[in-house]
C-alpha positions, 0 to 999 in steps of 0.5 A: 356545596363544599366537601370538607372531607376532601380538604387537606387540613394538614397541608401547612408546613408546620404539620410536617414535623408532627406527621413525621413523628406519627409515622415514626411512632406507627412504624417503629418495631418496638411492641407496647402501648403508645399514646397520641392525645390532644384536645377534643376537635383538634384534628386527631382522628382527621390526622390519623385518617390522613396518614393511615390512608397511605399505610400498608396492610399491617396497620389495623385501625379501629375507628371507635374504641369498644366498651369492653376488652373482648370487643377490642380483641374480636375486632383486631382478630377479625381484621387480621384473620377474617374469623371470630371467636366463638362465645364459649372461648374465655377472655384469657384464651382470647388474649393468648390467641390474639397475642400469638397471631400478631407477634408473627408480623410487624404491625400496629393496631390503632384505637381511635376515639378513646374518650375516657381512660377511666372506662372498663375497656381502657383499665382492662387493657392496661391491666393485662398488657403483660399478657399481650406484650407482643402487640403494638397498640397506639391509642388516640385519646382526648387530653382531658382523659390523660392522667399524670402517670402517662409515662408509666402506662405508655412506651411513648406518647405524642401530643397533637397541638392546637393550630397556630394562626399561621397554620390557620391562614394556610388552611383557609387557602383551601377555600379560594372562592371565599379566601379573601374574606376569610383571611381578612377575618383571620384574627376573628376566626382564630379568636373564636375557634382557639385554633381548634379544627372541630370548631372551625369546621362547624363555623365555616359549615354554618357560614357557607350554608347561609350563603348557599341558602341565600343564593337559592332563595335570592336573598341579596343581603346574605349572598356574599360571605362577609364578616357579619355572616361569620359572626352570625355563624359563631353566635349560632354555634355558641362560640361567642355570646350576644 
């Protein structure tokens, strides 16, 4: 069975510029709030993981945004000092301690999977950004959560786009066993996934599962990946209607 997690989603040359911009954003020496955004499923988390796997110890990745501001500080401080705040320490004191701890080193705190910029956590963090002015925070959010005053809240921001058809063709070469069939159906795959990695992965997982099951059950009709199986997979994932 194919391990999608080991596949390089971003090996196409077209992604080089985006990767470079993210590197620059993460490694800049300027403190403040930064934003990386894109549509759900476009590959934001996958790209950040791809990049942070090779970053140094001063990158602090929080994979899932907390619900409240205090939980964020607790998580960041625990990663830095391997210590937790006692329950009787007030939030104002926690902000001061975390700010003081991080201002002594070059660092970037990355908060992934911020699904709602209307959440208490996000609003609290923005409201108190002057109290944590020595932190450098990169937030990863869905495009639908990005408001019109983005340039007021953030020092810099970067959008992760949907992939192009050309990018998709590069990606499909990661599946040599099925490459010819997938490339023959490139137009269909691009049309139903709209250049979205999340949708593409779901569709391919379903298609490959059908083929693997057919091989195990000796179902001749479905043993080989073909256009019909790809269409069935798209229907199964509700990307198209019948």
